[in-house]
N, C-alpha and C positions, 0 to 999 in steps of 0.2 A: 599689344602696345597700349591699349586703354588701361590695363592694370598699372602700367608705369605712368601714364598721363594723369590719372586721377590723383596720384600722390603729389602733384604739383600744387602748392598753395594757391587757392583761388581758382583752380581750373574748373571745378564743379560747383555750381550754385548749391548752397546748403552744405557743402563739404562731403557729400555722399560718394559712394563708389558702387560698382556693379558686382561686387564679390558674391552677393546673394541675389540682389534684385528681386524678381518675383519667384525665384527658387524653382523655376520650371525644370531645371536640370534634375532635381530630385523628385519633383511632384509631377513629372510628365505623365505618369499613368492616370492620375486623377484629371489632369488637364485634357488628355485624350478622351476620357469618359465624358467630360463636360462638353467637348466638341460634339460627341455623338448625341448627348442629351439635347443639344440645341439643333440637331439636324443639319450640321454643317457638311457640305459636300467637298470642301477643299480646306487645306490648312497650309498656310505659308509659314515656314520657319527657316532658320539659318543653321548651317553647320559652322562650328567653331574651328577656323583654320588653325589656330594655335593649339587646339586640342589634338588635331589630327597630325600636325607636323610641329611638335613643340619646339624643335630647334631651328625651324624655318627652312631647313634643307635636310635631306637625308632621311633619317629614321621616321617611319610611319607608326603612329600609336594605334595599334589594332583595337585596343580597348575603347578608344573613342569611336571608331567605326562600329564596334559592337553596339554601343549606346544608341547611335543614330539608326542603326539597322533595326533595333527593337522598336523605336518610335515609328519608323516607316511601316513596319509589318503591322503594328497595332492600328495605325491609321487605315491601312488597306483592309484589315479584317473588319473594320466598321464602315467600309464604303466611303472613306474620306481620301481624296486625292492629295498626296503630298506635293507641295510646291516648294522646292528646295532652293535656297539662296546660298551660294558659296562664299561670297564676300559682302558682308554688310558692315563696311568701314573698319574692319579690324584686320590685323595681321600679326604673326608672331613677332615679339619684341626683338628676337635675334636678327630679323631682317633690317632693323634700324641701323645695323653696323654699316650699311650702305645707303642710309637715308630712305629706306622703304621704297615707295613707288617712284622716287626721284631717279633711282638707278635702274637701268634696263635689265639687270639681273632679276628684278622682281617678277618679270614676265615668266622666266623659267621656273622660279620658285612657285608661282601660282599654278602653272601647268602641272608641276609635280604633285601638288596638293589635289588639284581637280581630277587628275587621273586616278589617284588613290580612292577618292570618294566615288567616282563614276565606276571604277572597277568593282566596288562592293555593292553599290545601290543602283547601278545603271539599268538593271533588268526590271526594276519595280517603280522607279520614280517617273511620272509622266511629264513633269514640268521642271525645268532647270533654269535658274537665273544665275549667271556667272557673276555679274557686278551690279550692286545696288547703288544708284545715284552717283555716277562718276563725277558730276559737277560738284556735289557736296564734298566728296573726297578731295577734289582739287581745290575748291574754294575755302572750306572751313579747316581742312587738315593741313594744307600746304601754302595757301595764299594769305589767309588771315590768322592761322594758328589757333583758332578757337577750339578745334577738335584735335584729337590725337592724329599725328604725332606732335602737333604744336609748332610746325614750321611756318614762318611768314616770309615768303620770298616768291616773287612773281615768276621768275625763271623756273624755280623748283615746282611751282604749281602747274605750269603748262607741261612740264616733263612728266609729272605724276599723272595728270589727266590722260596724257597720251599713252603712257604705259598701262594704265588701267584698261583702256580700250584695246591696246595691242594684246594684253593678256586675255581679254575676252576672245579675240580672234584665235589666238594660239590654243586656248583651252577648248574652244569649240572643235578645232581640228583634232585635238587629242581625245576628246570625249566622244566624238561622233561615232566611232566604231564600238564604243562601250555602252552606249545608252540607247534605249528604245524610244525614249520620250523626246520632247522638243526642248531646244536650248535657245535662250535669249538673254538679253540684258534688260535692266529696269532703270532707265533714266528718270529723274524727276523733271517734269516739264511744267513750265510756267508761262502761259500766254502773256505776251507783253503788249500792253495797250498804251497809246499816247495820252498824256495828261490833258492835252488840248488838241485842236485841229491844226495847229501851226506845223509848218514843214519841219521845223527843228525838232519838235516833240515826236512827230511821226518817224523821222530819221533815228531819233534816240530809241524809240520802241523797236524798230527793225534791228538796230545794232545790238540792243539788249537781247533780242531774240537769238541773234547769232551767238552771243555770249553764253546763254543758259540752255538753249535748245538746239539750234542748228549745228553748233560745234560738236555735238555728240550724235545727233540724228543723221547728219550727212555722212560721216565716216561709217556708221553702222548700216545705213539703209540706202544712202545715195552714192555720190561719186567721190567723196573725200571731204577733207576739211574745207569749209567755205572761204573763198579768197578774201572777202571783206573782213571777216573776223581774224584771219591770219594776219592781215595788215595791222589791225588793232593790237594784236599780241606782239608783233614785231616792233611796233613803235613803243609799246609800253615796256618791253623787256630790253630794248636797245639793240636788237640785232636779229638775224635770221633764226628761224626755229629749226636749228640743226638736229634737235632731238627727233624730229620726224624725218626718218631716213627713206631713201628710195625703196619702194616695195612695201612700206609699212601700211599705207592706206589700202593697198590691194589685199593685205593680210588681215585687215579688219572687215572690209566690205563683204557683204553677202553671207555673213555667218550669223544669221538670226532667223530661227524658225518661227519666232513670234517676237513682238515687242512688248515688254512690260512697261506700264505707264503709272508712275507715281504722281498723283495730282492732288493738290490741296487748294491752290489759290492762283491768282494772277499777279502780274507786276504792272503798276501804273508808272509810266516812265516820262521823264522830263529831260530835255537837253541841259547839259551843264558843262562848265569849263573843266578841263583836265588840271589837276593840281597835285600837291604832295600826297594827299589822302584819297585822291580820285584818279586812278590810272586810265579810266575810260571816260569818254565825253557824254555820260548820261548818269542819271540818279533816279532811285525809286522815291516816289512821293506818297503821301498819305492817300488812302482810299477815299472815295467820295463820302461826304458826310452822311448820306442816306444808306451807306453800306451796313450790312450785318457783319458783326465781327465775332470771332471765337474768343475764349478767355485769354488767349495769347495775343489777341489783337490782329489776327489773320482775317482778311476779308473772305467772306463766304460767297462764292460766285458759281453756283451750279451750272449756269448757262455757259460759262467758260469751258466747263468740261465737255459739254456737247460740241461746242465749236472746235475744241482741241481734237476730239475724236474724228470729226468731219474733216479737219485739216489733214490729220495723219493719213486718213483713208484716201484723200484726194492726192496728196503728195507722194505717198508710198503705197500705191494700190496693191491689193492682194496680200499685204502683210497682216497676219492675225494679231489682234491687240488684246491684252489682258490688263485690267486695272489691278495693279499689284499693291498699290497703297492709295487710300483715300480715307480721310478721317478728320476728327474735330477735337480740339482741346476744350473740354467742358468739365469744369472741376467740381461737380456736385459730389456730395458725400452722403453717407447713410443718414436718413432722417429718423424721427422718433419711432417709426414703424420698422426700422431696420432696412428699409428699401432705399434704393438710389433712383430717384425720379428724374432721370436725365432727359427731359422732354426735348431739349434743343438738339440732342443727338438723333432723336427719332425724326424730327423735322429735317435735319441735315441728310440723314439716310434717304428719306423719301424723295427729297429734291434731287439728289444725285442719282438715284435709281431712275427717276423720271427722265433726267438728262441722258442717261445711257439708253433708255428705251427709245427716245427720239433718235439717237444716233443709229441704233440697230434698225429702226424703221427706215432710215435713210440709206441703208446698205452697208453700214460699218461692220466689219467682221470681228465683233467683240466676242471673245471666247471665254471670258471669266472675270470675276471681281473678287478681290480679297480685301476686306476692310482693315484699316489700321486703327486699332489693333484689337486682338482678343483681350489682352490685359492692359491695365495701367502698367507703366513700366519705367525703367531708368531711361530718361530722355537725354542721354549724352551730357553735354555741358550744362544743361538746364536741370539736371538732377531729377528729383522725384516730384517736383511741383506740377508740371503739366500732366493732365490725365486724359489719355487718348482711348482708354479701354472700353469695350463693351462689358467687361467684367471688372468690378472694383477690387483692388488689392489693398488690404490692410498690411502695410509693409512690416511693422514689427512682428506680426504673427504669421503673415503669409495667407491669411484667410481670404477666400474668394467670395464675393457677393455679386450675383448676376444682376446687372442693371436692367431697368425697364427697356432700354434700347436693345439689349441682347435678345430679350423675348420678342420684341417687335421685329428685329432683324431675322430671328428664327422663323417667324411667321411669314416674312417676305420670301425667305428661301423656300419654305414649304409651298408657297403659292407661285413659285417660279418667277418672282419679281412682279406679279400682278398687283399693283397698288390698289386697284378697286376692290380686290378680295380681302384686303387688310386695312380696315378703317383706322384713321389716325385718331383713335379715341383719346389719346393723352392731350391732344390740343384743346379739347373742350374743358379739360380739368385745370389747366394752368395758362392764364392769359399773359403772365409775365415771367421773365427769367431773371438771373442774377444781374443782368445788365439793364433790366427795366423794360425790355421789349421781347416778346416771344419770337422765337425763330432765329 
């Protein structure tokens, strides 16, 4: 459906599409060798749903499964654990005949796809992620229409988000006999903090937490959708949430062998009046003036990662956690020496590794970390401007240039995350960054 969406005028910043992107579909052998060269022990990548089931229903394209099987086998031969995501925001365009995730039939379509992939790769893949960032699918794809499929409707959004979670539960049940590894989902979690100590802002932060975090965590790991957020949705949509049927919450609950955690930043929340452009009584406000920001304006808050991991361990004890995304937009380009000196990403990595170490020391069952991302890439509606990669990609040629952060990350991996064993030598060489302040 993204192939269709990118053709809409103005949908993608800069007018680009993802028909080639970083060209890893053809360059995958070189990319696997690069992973091995860097000493990576795991690689998270996605299966293309529309490659495997091009018509959305029915026929399985075995050549697509052949392709992914080759990648999995090549990774395993080099001692790299495949971490496979089944849905990273895309689906066959044919399923839009029923508005995609808005219609309950999407659940059966996803299970059909998941069974096909698990049947081929289930004996070799140790980590499976059914759904990546359900809130973003719901918010950007169906509530705001910024992402594919470009629907902007509150009722459609809550239906889509629910069906994404229901598909996780149904796929888990279908995949469980076929796979030897662990199955989970990967919500993006954003700690919500009040902008002030006022009761109103504290209430806004808690309500926002229900909107972005608890609405997905509680069905997956708790007892079902939280009542306070259900009330917000019912008021905003003008009626009961009939899309959530009897038995649905039981079909989602308890079907997570681990929880993937996508963490980038937090939300600073302030109480606000409901209005035509604000369906909920809260709003995100600017980060404090002293905050460090990414090149995309995102607040860098490693302490919030530690607190998030501690919270998850406290509220859902015994659930293994994996950081499935964590990264920084830092738009450095090759310099006169041909090198990419992305010192801010090095600092970012070290700060977040330290936060994870603190959480592990406090007893958090953290089983892995996959950085976002290996390559600079097509960043959805933002096109190719934001650069998240450890490896720089020259898009016209596809050339890969290993950034300084990738070498530093490789050293941290080799040292088992021991920061003391890997000095932050780059910090002494550059006191400022593109924003005028290092870090």
